[in-house]
N, C-alpha and C positions, 0 to 999 in steps of 0.2 A: 530730715532723717533722724536727727538726734531726738526730736520731740516725739516722733511717731513710734519709735521702738519702745521707749518706756511706757507709753500709753497701751500698746499692744500687750506688753509684759504684765501690766497691771490687770488687764482683762483676763489674761491667761491664769494668773494667780487667783483671781476671784472665782474663775470657773472651776479650778481645782477644788477650792474650798467649798463651793456651792454644791458640787457634784460628788464630793467624796463619800457621802453616805447614801446617795441615790442608787437603788438597785437598777441593774440593766434589764429592761423589759424584753429585749430580743438580743440574740447573739449577733455581734457585728459580722457583716458579710466578709470582711477582710480578717483572716485568721491572724495576721501579723500583730493585731492589738488585742488578742484574747488573753494574754498573760505576759508578764514583764520580761521573761527571758527571750521571747520572740524578737521584738524590735531591737532590744539592746544588744543581743548576741549578733544579730545580722548586721545592723548598722555599725556596731562597735568593731566587728571584724573588718567590714568594708573601710571604715575610717582608718584602722590600723594599717591596712594595705596601702591606702592612699597617702597617709602621713609618712610612712617609711619610704614610699616611692618618691615623694616630693623631697624629703630630707636627703636621700641618696643622690637624687638628681642634682640638688643644690650643692652638696658636699663635693661631688666629683665634677662640678662645673658644667653640667648639662643644662641646667635651668636657672633662672633668676626669679626670685619672688620677694615681696616686701611685706612680710607679716608684721603684726604689732610686736614691738620689742625688737628682736632680731631673730634670724633663723635658729640660732642655738637655743635661745630661750623658748622659742616656739616649739622646737623638737621635744625638749624635755617636758615642758608644760603639757603639751597636747598628748604625748604618749601616756602621761600619768593622769592628768585631770580631764583628758578627753577620752582616751581609749580604756585604760584600766578601770576608771571609776564607772564607766558605762556598764562594763561586764559585771562588776561588783553589784551595781544597782539591779541589773537584770536578774542576777542570781538571788539576791536577798529578797526582792519583791516576789519572786516565785517560791523560794523556800519558805518564807514566812507564812504562806497559805498552808503548806504542809505542816509546819510546826504548830500553828495555832488553830487550824481548822476554820479560820476566817477567810471570806472571799478576797482574792487578790485584786490589785488594781488592774483595770482593763478598760477597753473602749475609749471614750472621750478623755477621761482623766489620764489614761496612759498615753494617749496621743499628745496631750498637752505637756506631760513630763518629758516625752521624747523631744518635743519641739524646744523646750527649755534647754535640754542638753545640746541639741543640734545647732541652734542659732549661734552660740559662741564659736563652735567649730568652724562655721562658715565665715563669720565676721572677723575672726582673728587672722584669716589668711591674707587680708589686705588692710593696711593701716589707713588707707584713704577712704574706706567705706563708711566708717563710723568711729566715734571716739572710743578710746580704751575704757573710759569710765562707764560707758553704756554697756560694752561687752562684759566688763567685770560685774556689773550689777545683775545681769542675766545669769552669768556663769556661777556666781556665788549662791544663787538660789537653788541650784540643782541638788546639792548634797542635803541641805536642810529639808527640802520638799520630799526627797527620798526617805530621810529619817522620819519625817512626820507620818508618811504613809505606813512605814514599818512600825513605828511606835503605836499607831492607832490599833493595829491588829494585836500586837504583843500586850498592850495594856488592857485590852478587852478581856483577855483570859489570864492576866497577871502572870505571864510567862517570863519571869525576871531573867532567867538564864539567857534568853535571846535578846534581851534589852541592851546587852553589851555593845551590839553593833550600832545602836543609835548614837551614843557619844563619840564613837569612832568616826561616823559620818560627819558629825558636827565639827570634830577636830580637823577633818579633811577640808571642810569649808574654811576654817580659820587659817590653815597653812596655805590654802589657795589664795586667800586674801593677802597673806604675807607675801606670796609670790608676786601678785599684782602690785602691791605697795612697793616692793623692791624695784619693780620695773618703772613705776611712776616716779620714784625718787632716785633712779639711776644708781641702785645699790646692788651690784651683782652678787656680793656675798650673801645678802638677805635672800635673793631669789634662789641661790644654790642651797642655802639652809632649808628653805621652804620645800624645795623639790626633794631633798634627801629625807626630810621628816615625813613627807607624804608617802614616799616609797616604803619607809619603815612602818608607817601606819597600815599600809596595804599588806605588808608582810604579816602584821599582826592579824589582819582579817584572814589571810590565807592560813596562818597557824591555827586560828580558831576553827575555821571550816575544815581544813585538812585533817586536824586531829580527830574530828568527828567522822568524816566520810571515808577517808582513805582506809583505815583499818576495818571499817564496816563493810565497804565494798569488797575488800580483799577477802574477808572471812566468808562473805556470801558466794563468791565466785571461785574459791579454791578450797583445798582441804585444810588450809591453815586455820587454827583457832586462836583468836586473840586473847591476851591476858587482860585482866582489869586495869584500868588506868591507874597510874601511880599519882596520887593526889598531889604530893609535894613536888613531883616533877612538872605537873601541869601548872602549878602555882608559880614556880621559879621560872618556867618558860616565859610567862607573860611579864613577870617582874623584870627579867633580864632585858626584854624588848622595850619596856617602859624606860628603864635606865638608859638604854642606848638612844632612844628617841630624845630624852632630856639632854644627853651629852651632845647630840647633834644640834639641838636647839640652842644650847648655850656655847656651842663651838669650843669644846674642850678636846683637842686632838688625842692626848694620851688616854683620857677617859673613854673616848670613842673606840680606840683600839682595844682597850681592856674589855669594855662592855661588848663589843662585837665578838671578841674571842670567847667570852663566857656564853653569850647567847648562841653562837655557832656550835659550841660543844654540846650545850643542852638540847638544842634543836636536832643535832645529829643523833644523840642518844635516844631522843623521843622517836625520831624517824626509824631507827634501827629496830624498834619494837613492833613495827607494823607489817611484818611478813613480806617484805619486798621481793625476797628471793623466790617466792612461790608464784610470781606473776609474769614470768618470762614469755609465756605463750598467750597472754591476754593483753592486747594493745591498750584497751581502755583502763587497764590497771597499771601496767609498767610505766605508761606515760605519766600517770599521777605520781608514782614513786620517784621516778627519775627527775621530774620537774621539781618536786619538793626538795630533793637532795641538793639542788643548786642554791637553795637559800642558805643552809649552813656553810656550804662551800664558799659562797660569796662573802659571808660574814667572816669566815676564817681568813680569806684573802685580805679583807679590809683590816683585820687584826694585825697582819704582818706589817702594816704601815708602808709597804713597798709600792703598791699601786691601787689606790682607792677606786679608780675607774674600772679596773678589771673586776674587782669584787662587786662593785655596784651593778655593772652590766651582767654579771653572772646571776645576780638576784633578779634584775628586771627582765632580761630575756628568758632565762631558764625558769627561775622561780615563779615569776608573775606571768610572763608570756606563755611558757609551757603549761603551767597549771590552768591558765585560762583556756588554752586550746583543748586540753584534755577534758576539762569540765564542760565546756560548751559542747563538745562532741558527745559526751555521755548524757548530759541533761537534756539536750535537744532530742535525743532518741527516746529517753525515758518519759519525758513530759509530753510527747506526742503519741504515746501508746505503741511505740515501735520496740522491736527486740533490740537488746543492747549489743548489736553486732554492726559496727560501722563498715562502710565500704572499705575494701582492702587498701585502696590508695590513701585513705586517711592515716593508716599506719605509717606511710611514707611521710605524711605531713608531721606526725609526731617525731619521726627521726630527723626531719629537716630542722625543726625548732631546736632539737638537741644540738645538731651540728652548728646552727646559727649561734647558740650560746657558747659552744667550745671555741669557735672561730673568734667571737668577740672577746672572750677572756684572753685568748692567745694574742689578739691584737694589742691588748693593753700590756702584755708581758713581753712581747717580742716587737719592739718598736721599729726595727729595721724591716719588718714585714707588715707593718700596721695597715697600709692602704689595701693591699690585696686581701688580707684577712678580714678587714672591715667590709670590703666589697662582697666577699663570700658570705659573711654573716647577713648582710642586707638582702642578698639574693635568696638565701635559704629562708629567711623570715617571710619574704614576699611570696615565695612558692608555697610555703606551708599554709599561709592564710588564704592564698588563692585557691588551694585545694579545698579547704574548709568551705569557703564561700560557694564554690561551684557545686559541691555535693550537698550542702546543707541549706542552701537558699530554698529549694522546693519544700523541704521538711519544715522550715520555719514559716513559710507562707501558707501552707496548706493546713486544713483542719486535722485534728487527731484521727488516726486510723481506726481507733476503737469507738469513735462517736461520742466520747465524753467531752465535756467542756474544758477549755484551757488551751 
């Protein structure tokens, strides 16, 4: 088994490189692989539901499983490097086609990339199946392959503004390697540092994308008119996040608190300029605004120094999970030629992810109610993604309703 998987992986990598420039002669019959958002949104959402179900079942003593590392490492690693990174990849590989006008990855190359993502998700579930080194080798290839595909389109048109996502993807690969190394050397502090750094890198991605799309979407769908970006505010937003990431990497608790407080205030000011009060009647908008709000809230909770876990889970459940759900719901409609009107029950899914975040934050702040609040958060998360999967699976599997490719 150990010899077979690296050989398969080598062939997959060669296939990606050989086929990366080959035009597709005919559209694939399966619409799932016509553009990056389709497989990564669908499979990523399914994996999120499965992973939280397994984690909740284990935590409350209903199931036993023996993943690589231990269940706690597996939970953190897989929600970040399994779930969130898949959605980021799906979004970026779709958006880069719009940004650059270059054809997006699809067909065989997309299938291979999905397989590179999926194999580690399966193999990490049981430490008896294959060695951790083999899983690590496959898993660490995903982010750079995604970066390569994105860089190819961006460099062709010299669109340097969007090249920023490429080094972020490569840094995610490095902190993922750090997480695996910490596991191999039995260094829990290193794995925790890697996980927290990855979360903040993903917050940086959300800050970049959110700053572009949230005010743009809000202006298009409401009477609100946005003001021009304040250049210095945009610059210090990302400087503050970089300082915070460095503080986490070098494990400086006081600097982490100060940096988190500064970044939280700056992100809150930035968010306040996006017209959120005009979005109450538009679920695809208020879900974006509310989700983004949890990022500065989580950072400010971290800055207090009282409960790092409450702040961190505010960021991960609300800021990342909520933003993912809202963006998947919108992008899946828009990029399949449908009206931007989700099924009414999807609004309930948005509300459930907000509730999940509130419950999880309170669980960290009210330890005497920790278990029931944690259970409520898990159930709300599971229901929200189950609703998305049920209603969006046909949309993601079927061809565009307007007959266009993608």
